[in-house]
C-alpha positions as CSV (number, residue, x, y, z in Angstrom):
1,M,31.4,120.5,-162.9
2,E,30.4,121.7,-159.4
3,I,31.3,119.3,-156.7
4,K,29.7,119.8,-153.3
5,I,32.0,118.7,-150.4
6,T,30.8,117.7,-147.0
7,K,33.7,116.9,-144.7
8,T,33.6,114.2,-142.0
9,Q,33.3,115.3,-138.4
10,N,35.2,112.2,-137.3
11,P,38.5,111.9,-139.2
12,Q,40.2,108.6,-138.6
13,Q,43.8,108.0,-137.4
14,L,46.2,106.8,-140.2
15,T,47.2,103.2,-140.2
16,E,50.9,102.4,-140.0
17,E,52.2,102.0,-143.5
18,S,53.8,98.6,-142.7
19,K,50.3,97.3,-141.8
20,L,48.3,98.6,-144.7
21,G,47.9,95.5,-146.9
22,F,45.6,95.9,-149.9
23,G,42.0,97.0,-149.9
24,K,41.6,96.7,-146.1
25,H,41.5,100.3,-145.1
26,F,39.6,103.2,-146.6
27,T,39.8,107.0,-146.5
28,D,37.4,109.4,-144.8
29,H,35.3,110.3,-147.8
30,M,33.8,109.0,-151.0
31,F,32.7,110.6,-154.3
32,L,29.2,110.1,-155.7
33,M,27.3,111.3,-158.7
34,D,23.8,110.4,-159.9
35,Y,22.4,109.7,-163.4
36,E,18.9,109.9,-164.6
37,A,17.8,109.3,-168.2
38,G,16.8,112.6,-169.8
39,K,18.6,114.6,-167.0
40,G,22.1,113.2,-167.3
41,W,24.7,113.2,-164.6
42,H,24.1,115.5,-161.6
43,N,24.5,116.0,-157.9
44,A,28.3,115.5,-157.8
45,R,29.4,115.3,-154.2
46,I,32.1,114.2,-151.8
47,V,30.7,113.0,-148.5
48,P,31.9,111.1,-145.4
49,F,32.6,107.4,-146.2
50,G,29.8,105.1,-145.2
51,Y,27.3,102.5,-146.2
52,L,24.9,102.7,-149.1
53,S,21.1,102.3,-149.1
54,I,19.7,100.9,-152.3
55,H,16.3,99.5,-153.3
56,P,16.0,95.6,-153.0
57,A,15.0,95.5,-156.7
58,S,18.0,97.6,-157.8
59,T,19.3,96.6,-161.2
60,V,22.8,95.9,-160.1
61,L,21.6,93.3,-157.6
62,H,19.7,91.2,-160.1
63,Y,21.3,91.8,-163.5
64,G,24.9,92.7,-162.7
65,S,24.8,96.2,-164.2
66,E,28.1,97.4,-162.9
67,I,31.6,98.3,-164.0
68,F,34.8,99.5,-162.2
69,E,38.4,100.6,-162.6
70,G,41.5,100.6,-160.6
71,L,44.4,103.1,-160.5
72,K,46.8,104.6,-158.0
73,A,48.0,107.9,-156.6
74,Y,51.7,107.9,-155.7
75,R,53.8,110.1,-153.4
76,T,57.2,111.1,-154.7
77,E,60.3,111.5,-152.5
78,K,59.7,115.3,-152.6
79,G,56.2,114.7,-151.2
80,N,54.3,115.5,-154.4
81,I,51.4,113.4,-155.5
82,Q,50.8,112.0,-159.0
83,M,48.7,109.5,-160.9
84,F,49.8,107.1,-163.6
85,R,47.9,107.4,-166.9
86,P,44.5,108.3,-165.5
87,M,43.0,109.1,-168.9
88,E,43.6,105.5,-170.0
89,N,41.4,104.3,-167.1
90,I,38.8,107.0,-167.8
91,K,38.6,105.9,-171.5
92,R,38.5,102.2,-170.6
93,M,35.7,102.8,-168.1
94,N,33.6,104.6,-170.7
95,N,34.3,101.7,-173.1
96,S,33.0,99.3,-170.4
97,A,30.0,101.5,-169.9
98,E,29.1,101.4,-173.6
99,R,29.3,97.6,-173.6
100,M,27.2,97.2,-170.5
101,C,24.6,99.8,-171.5
102,L,25.5,102.1,-168.7
103,P,25.8,105.9,-169.1
104,Q,29.2,107.4,-170.1
105,I,30.9,110.2,-168.2
106,D,32.5,113.3,-169.7
107,E,36.2,112.6,-169.5
108,N,37.0,116.1,-168.1
109,D,34.4,115.7,-165.3
110,F,35.8,112.2,-164.5
111,L,39.3,113.6,-164.2
112,Q,38.2,116.5,-162.1
113,A,36.4,114.2,-159.8
114,L,39.5,112.0,-159.4
115,C,41.7,115.1,-158.8
116,E,39.5,116.8,-156.2
117,F,38.9,113.6,-154.4
118,V,42.6,112.7,-154.1
119,K,43.5,116.3,-153.0
120,L,40.9,116.1,-150.2
121,E,42.3,112.7,-149.1
122,E,45.9,113.7,-149.6
123,R,46.9,112.7,-146.0
124,F,46.1,109.1,-146.9
125,V,48.6,108.9,-149.7
126,P,51.5,106.9,-147.9
127,Y,55.1,107.9,-148.1
128,S,57.1,104.7,-148.4
129,F,58.3,103.5,-151.7
130,G,56.0,100.7,-153.0
131,T,52.9,102.1,-151.2
132,S,50.1,104.0,-152.8
133,L,46.6,105.3,-152.6
134,Y,44.5,102.8,-154.6
135,L,41.6,104.4,-156.3
136,R,38.4,102.5,-157.2
137,P,36.0,104.3,-159.5
138,F,32.8,102.2,-160.1
139,M,29.4,102.6,-161.5
140,F,26.2,100.6,-161.1
141,G,22.6,100.7,-162.3
142,N,20.0,101.3,-159.7
143,D,16.6,101.3,-161.4
144,E,14.1,100.3,-158.8
145,S,12.2,97.7,-160.7
146,L,12.6,94.1,-161.9
147,G,13.0,93.4,-165.6
148,V,15.9,93.3,-168.0
149,H,16.2,96.6,-169.8
150,T,18.6,99.5,-170.5
151,V,19.6,101.3,-167.3
152,K,17.7,104.5,-166.7
153,N,19.2,105.4,-163.4
154,A,22.8,104.9,-162.2
155,T,25.3,105.9,-159.6
156,F,29.0,106.7,-160.1
157,M,31.4,106.5,-157.1
158,I,35.0,106.7,-156.2
159,I,36.4,105.2,-153.0
160,A,40.1,105.0,-152.0
161,S,42.3,102.6,-150.0
162,P,45.8,103.4,-148.8
163,S,47.8,100.3,-149.8
164,G,51.1,98.8,-148.7
165,S,53.8,97.5,-150.9
166,Y,52.8,94.5,-153.0
167,Y,56.2,93.1,-152.7
168,A,57.0,93.9,-149.0
169,E,59.4,91.0,-148.8
170,G,60.8,91.1,-152.3
171,I,59.5,89.9,-155.7
172,N,58.8,86.2,-155.4
173,P,57.8,84.3,-158.6
174,V,54.3,82.8,-158.5
175,K,52.9,79.4,-159.5
176,I,50.3,79.4,-162.2
177,M,47.9,76.7,-163.3
178,I,46.6,76.6,-166.9
179,E,42.9,76.1,-166.7
180,D,41.4,73.7,-169.3
181,E,37.8,73.3,-168.1
182,D,36.2,76.6,-167.1
183,V,36.5,79.6,-169.4
184,R,36.5,83.2,-168.4
185,A,35.1,84.9,-171.5
186,V,34.4,84.6,-175.2
187,K,34.8,87.0,-178.1
188,G,31.6,89.1,-178.2
189,G,31.1,88.7,-174.5
190,T,32.4,90.9,-171.7
191,G,36.0,89.8,-171.5
192,A,37.3,93.2,-172.6
193,V,35.1,94.9,-170.0
194,K,36.1,95.5,-166.4
195,C,33.0,94.2,-164.8
196,G,32.3,92.1,-161.7
197,G,30.8,89.2,-163.6
198,N,34.1,88.3,-165.2
199,Y,35.8,88.0,-161.8
200,A,32.9,86.0,-160.3
201,A,33.1,83.6,-163.2
202,S,36.8,83.0,-162.5
203,N,36.4,82.2,-158.8
204,R,35.7,78.4,-159.2
205,A,38.9,77.8,-161.2
206,G,40.8,80.1,-158.9
207,E,39.7,78.1,-155.9
208,K,40.6,74.8,-157.6
209,A,44.1,76.1,-158.3
210,S,44.5,77.4,-154.8
211,K,43.7,74.0,-153.3
212,V,46.7,72.4,-155.1
213,G,49.1,75.2,-154.3
214,Y,48.8,77.6,-157.2
215,S,48.2,81.3,-156.8
216,Q,46.4,82.1,-160.0
217,V,44.9,80.6,-163.2
218,L,46.1,81.1,-166.7
219,W,43.0,81.1,-169.0
220,L,42.6,79.6,-172.4
221,D,40.2,81.0,-175.0
222,G,36.6,80.0,-174.6
223,V,36.0,78.6,-178.1
224,H,38.9,76.4,-179.0
225,R,40.3,75.9,-175.4
226,K,43.6,76.3,-177.2
227,Y,45.0,79.9,-177.1
228,I,46.5,81.6,-174.1
229,E,44.5,84.6,-172.9
230,E,45.3,86.2,-169.5
231,V,46.3,85.3,-165.9
232,G,43.7,85.8,-163.2
233,A,43.4,89.6,-162.8
234,M,46.4,90.3,-165.0
235,N,47.5,90.2,-168.6
236,V,50.4,87.9,-169.4
237,M,53.7,88.1,-171.3
238,F,56.4,85.5,-172.3
239,K,60.0,85.9,-173.5
240,I,60.4,83.1,-176.1
241,N,63.8,82.7,-177.8
242,G,64.5,86.4,-177.3
243,E,61.1,87.6,-178.5
244,I,58.4,89.1,-176.2
245,V,55.1,87.5,-176.9
246,T,51.7,88.6,-175.4
247,P,48.3,87.4,-176.4
248,M,46.6,89.8,-178.9
249,L,43.5,91.6,-177.9
250,T,40.7,89.6,-179.5
251,G,37.8,91.0,-177.6
252,S,37.9,88.4,-174.8
253,I,40.9,89.9,-173.0
254,L,41.0,93.0,-170.9
255,P,43.1,95.7,-172.6
256,G,45.3,96.3,-169.6
257,I,46.9,99.7,-169.1
258,T,50.0,98.2,-167.5
259,R,50.1,95.7,-170.4
260,K,50.0,98.7,-172.8
261,S,52.7,100.5,-170.8
262,C,55.0,97.4,-170.8
263,I,54.7,97.0,-174.5
264,E,55.8,100.6,-175.0
265,V,58.7,100.3,-172.5
266,L,59.9,97.1,-174.1
267,K,59.8,98.5,-177.6
268,N,61.7,101.6,-176.4
269,M,64.3,99.2,-174.9
270,G,64.8,97.6,-178.3
271,Y,63.0,94.3,-177.7
272,K,60.9,92.7,-180.4
273,V,57.3,92.5,-179.1
274,S,54.6,90.4,-180.8
275,E,50.9,90.7,-180.0
276,R,49.5,87.5,-181.5
277,L,47.7,84.2,-180.9
278,L,49.8,81.9,-178.7
279,S,48.6,78.4,-178.3
280,V,49.1,76.4,-175.2
281,D,50.9,73.7,-177.3
282,E,53.4,76.3,-178.5
283,L,53.9,77.5,-175.0
284,I,54.5,74.0,-173.6
285,E,56.9,73.2,-176.5
286,A,58.9,76.3,-175.6
287,L,58.9,75.2,-172.0
288,E,60.1,71.7,-172.9
289,N,62.9,72.8,-175.3
290,G,64.2,75.6,-173.1
291,K,63.1,78.4,-175.4
292,L,60.7,80.0,-172.8
293,E,63.1,82.2,-171.0
294,E,60.8,84.3,-168.8
295,A,57.1,84.7,-168.1
296,W,55.2,87.4,-166.1
297,G,51.8,88.9,-165.4
298,T,51.1,92.7,-165.7
299,G,48.5,94.7,-163.7
300,T,47.9,97.7,-161.6
301,A,48.3,96.0,-158.2
302,A,51.6,94.2,-158.8
303,V,52.9,96.1,-161.9
304,V,54.7,92.9,-163.0
305,S,54.4,89.5,-161.3
306,P,57.1,87.0,-162.4
307,I,55.9,83.4,-163.1
308,G,58.2,80.7,-161.6
309,K,56.1,77.6,-162.4
310,L,53.4,76.7,-164.8
311,S,51.2,73.6,-164.6
312,Y,49.2,72.0,-167.4
313,A,47.5,68.7,-167.8
314,G,48.9,67.5,-164.5
315,K,52.5,68.3,-165.3
316,E,54.5,71.2,-163.7
317,Y,57.2,73.2,-165.5
318,V,59.8,75.5,-164.0
319,V,60.4,78.9,-165.7
320,N,63.8,80.5,-165.5
321,N,64.9,78.3,-162.6
322,G,62.0,79.7,-160.6
323,K,63.6,83.2,-160.4
324,I,62.7,86.6,-161.7
325,G,64.1,87.2,-165.1
326,E,66.2,90.1,-166.4
327,V,63.5,91.6,-168.6
328,T,60.9,91.3,-165.9
329,Q,63.1,93.1,-163.4
330,K,63.8,95.9,-165.9
331,L,60.1,96.4,-166.5
332,Y,59.4,96.5,-162.8
333,D,62.2,99.0,-162.1
334,T,61.3,101.2,-165.0
335,L,57.5,101.4,-164.4
336,T,57.7,101.7,-160.6
337,G,60.5,104.3,-161.1
338,I,58.2,106.4,-163.3
339,Q,55.2,105.9,-161.0
340,W,57.0,107.0,-157.8
341,G,59.0,109.8,-159.6
342,K,62.4,108.1,-159.3
343,V,62.8,107.7,-163.1
344,E,62.3,110.4,-165.7
345,D,58.9,110.1,-167.4
346,T,59.9,110.3,-171.1
347,F,56.5,108.9,-172.2
348,G,54.3,111.7,-170.7
349,W,52.3,109.2,-168.5
350,I,52.4,111.0,-165.2
351,Y,49.6,113.4,-164.1
352,K,50.8,115.6,-161.3
353,L,48.3,116.9,-158.7
354,N,50.6,119.3,-157.0
């Protein structure tokens, strides 16, 4: 694939790494590529970062035809740059595209776009351990007419944001509220797709939880309101009586890449890992009888996020005395070690750019 590059004439100064935060600063450029039915993907280009101009009737604005991904580029102690399992993100985005009737992208072209874009923006990849260059590939339909139909025109983009350490002051367990009114998704819907509508649908419950001091919502299934699904923007795992239990992928849960990686690491460590239905009643019983030993969320941003408190039906439960557990710490140390090149990658997950 030929990618035309137009470099900015006004390169910005780098933000101090201690002040980066998440998603607040962006690099000098962005990648774009256009799709037209009958013509396919074309006009791949990297241009100076800037605003978009789209038609007021554009499909994405009225019918939510969009999908996205999130992955990171890391700088090792030696200064090299590498990505963590990028092909998993590429495959998942194509799966999302199929469900949302958006055009798929050739995997090799997608990877080439990521690599060339990151290499151009190399100076934005921070150096401090825990920091990274967050990559956001996304796609949206932009047919210039009203009416619900299969997308005939689309745009694929990649933007990037240098991001600070998620745990700048250490890993602090979070408080989670189990939501029993709103639902995030149902089997057959878009729960397994990374699309904006899922996140918009979660905002009301998230706001309700925030008002009473909880950082995220733990969702139940949309049919029975009985089975544990996922936490906010993360998958979830529990250590119950020595066994690692995580909700099985039923079609309403996002197939997380960090989730998948955690399962592989845990099995390699010798833990028994069960992907199965887990009812809220079973979880609460394990909390009450002391069998729930640890709980944590998994996702790209935090890698793992220990859960210190759970709330359900007006009652609050403390997990592992409100502290990070041994298994959670092992997972964090192993995965971040691989991502930043401090631990040998025996799984073949790292894609090196230089």
